[in-house]
Structure formats: structure tokens, C-alpha cells
N, C-alpha and C positions, 0 to 999 in steps of 0.2 A: 504493498499501502504505499500510495505518494504522501511525502509530506502534508502537502495542501488539501488532503483526501482525510485525516486526521483532523489539520485544524478545524476546516466547515461542518465537520459531525461534534465541534459542540453546540451548546446550547445556545446562543450568542443571546436572548431574550431572556438570560437569568443574573438577574443586578451583580452577585457575587464574580460572577466569570468576566462583567463589564469592570470590574474595579479593580480586577485584577489584571487588567489587559491596560488599565490608567499606571496603575502603580507599574509594573514592568516597563512601564515609556518611559516615565517619568526617571525611573530608576537608570533605564539602557544610556534617556542623556546627560544624567550624573557622572556615570563612566568615559562617554565619549569627552565630559566637558574636565575629565580630571588627567588624562590618556594622559602618560608623561612624553608620550614622544607627540604629541599635539605641537607643541611651540616646540623652537630650537631653545636650546641651552645660551644662558648669557655669553657665557664663551666655548671657542671648544678647541682643544689640545690640537686638531691632523685637523689640516684640512680636507673637506668632505668633498671625492672628484664630481665634476659636473652632475654623469651620469645615477650618483647618488644617491644628488642634490635633489636630481630632479625628482625621482621614484617618491623621493621624504616629501618633497611639496605634494607630489599628486598624495601619496597619502595623505595627509593631511587635508587637501583638499578633499578625501570622498569623504570623511569625516566628518568634513563641515556640512558638505550634500546630504549625506545623510542624516547629520544630526535634524536640521534643516526642517526634509522632510519628516519626520516623527513632530517635531513642535507643532508643525504644520493641521499635520493627519490628529492630534491630543484635542488642539481646539476643538479644530471641525469637527471633533468625536462631541465635544459639547455645545456643540454652534453651528447648524449652514448656515454659510451669510447667504441671503439672496439680494437678486440683484439692486433691493431699494438700500439694504445697508449698504454698496459697496457705492453707491448712485451718491458724486462729489469727493469721496476720500480720497487724499496725494496717495495713496498705495492700496490695489486692490490687493487682501490675502488670495482669493485661487490665481489668477497670473503671478504673483508671487510664488506661490508652488510650482507651479509651472515652469518654470523658470530653471528654480531648485531639476525639477525631477526628468526639465530638459536636456540640463549640463549633467546627472550622470548619468545619462542614458549616452551620452558625446564621449562620455569614460571609457567605455567598450569600446571602440575604435581605437583608446591607443597599445602602445604597443606591452608596455606592461602589464596593460591589464589582459591582451589578448596571449602572452603568457602563460601572468595565473589562470587563465582561465583554461590552457593544454594541460597545464600543472597539475590544476586540481581532480580536469574531467581525465585525464590521464587514466587511474585504478579504478575507478569505481561510477565515474560519469556519462557527459558526452561520449568520449571515444572511448567507453566500452564496447564496442562492435563496429568503430570506424577511425578515421584521420587524422590526423591533424588537418587536413582541407580540409574538411567535412565541418570540424568544429571551427575554424576560419569562416567556412561561411556561413551556420550558423549565425555566432554571434554578427556576423554584418546582415544577418536580414532579421536578427530579433531588435538592433538597431534598427532599420528600417523602417518594422510594424509600430516598433516605438513612435519612433519622431510622426509616421503617419498620424496615429491615435491621440499626442499632442498635437502637432493641427487643426485638427481639429473643436471649433468654437462653434458650434451649431447648437438652442436649444436653452441660454442663458446660462448663469452662473451656479444655478444648481445640476443642471445636466454637466456641464466642462469640469466637476468637480467630481464628479461620478466620473467621467472620462478618465479623469488625472489616475485617481485612484484605481481603475482598473491595468492603466499602467503600470505603478508602481505593484501590483498585482503579478502583472507577468513579468518583471523585470525580477521581483525576487522568488516566482517559480521559476524560472530561469538558472540562478544559481541555484537551488534545493535541487533541480538534472545535474547540473555543476560538477556539486557535490554529493551523487549519488544517491538522491533523497535520507540521507542519513544523519539524523538527527546529534549524532556526536559531531558531525565536522561542519552540518550548516551554523552562520553566523547566528548568532543573540537576536541581535539588530532586524537581520534580514524575516523573521520569525516577528518580530516586532511591527517592522515595517507591514505587512504580509496580513495581523492579523487587522492593526488602526484603516488597512484599507480597504481592506471587507468591511469592515464594522460600519464604516462612513460611508462607503458605496455601497451599503445598503438602508441607509437611510435616504441618498439622496433619489434612491431606482434608478434603474439600469440606463443608459445614455440611450439617448435616439437610436433605435438598424443596429445596438451590440446582439453579438452571437454568442450562442454559452459557451464555455471554457470549462464546463465543469466546474467556476464555480456555484 
């Protein structure tokens, strides 16, 4: 059984489960904020090579994007903004979330992320029966599919949030598959994002024309 099948089998109308998801999200946000690698130390005894420095900041960027996505999903879990709520506001929270998700999707095409996907997928995940070329194609297809979803802006803010939540779900499902749907290998933050996105989307209703994907 795949991870998402286990997760969506839960009773999301149970107030105790909803509270657990909230607490889990808040705990993960604290972990991300306290990550010792999140900021460079004041001084480095050795100069970090350019490739290592780039990889370091890419990792920081991914952590920050995941943190922002969880923050917005947690906020939407408490209140789904309407078109009237954001009319005249300087910052549209739905568009902010869209930009964070889009940046996360773009990072899939970074060489170090592709390498990480291939390395992680080789033992138990996407490469179990395929090749590295097949894996790269799946990364590219996932990127294109998610970008296509994020480009849709029909149906107002509620439908837009539902579409973004579906994109987050698909993104995390991809990483679940990369890790062979092994709960011991999947990132805790990905599980949290999946649960939050699934809960928020269920409150928005499915986006117009959305096809079922097992959720």
C-alpha cells in the first residue's frame, strides 16, 4: 500500500486528528527555523568551494520554501480567504503561496536535485525497474505537469487555492514514490505538506475540471 493511501484513509473529520496535524505542522516549522545549517556561521575556517556553496544555498532555499508553504497551508486550514477578503490588500496570500510552490517546482530541474532523485530512487523507488534516463524523464514530466496546474487561474481564489493544494499533493506523491513509499525514508515535512494540502483542498472543493488521482 502506498503512503498516500494510508494517509487519506484517516478520518479527517475527527477533531483530534485535525489538531494533531496542526501541532505537527507547528513542530516542523520550529525544526526548520532551528536547523543548524539554515544560516552560514559568522566565520568559516575553510573556504567553501563554489559547488559546495551553491549546493548549500540551494538546500537553504528548499528549506525556506517548504517552510513558507507549510505556513500558508496552516493559515488556510484555519480560514480559506475569499475574493472579498483580499480585494484591496497589498499582498494576496493565494498568489504568494502560488509563487512559493512554483519556485519549489522549478527546483526539480536543478542538477543537484536531479542527482538526489536518481540516488534516492535507485534502491527502492522510481528506478526499481527503470534507468536513469527514465527517471530524468519523470522529473521533467512532473515539472511540466505541476507548472501547467499552477498556471491555471480560473474560478476565483478558492478554486485557485484548491488547484495549488492539488499541485502540492502531486509534488509530495512524487517524492513518496522516489523513496519507494517507505515511511522510514520519506521526509516528515513532505508528509506534513501532503496532509495540510489534502485538508485545505477538501475545504475548498475540487478545482474545475479536476480529474481524480486516487485522493
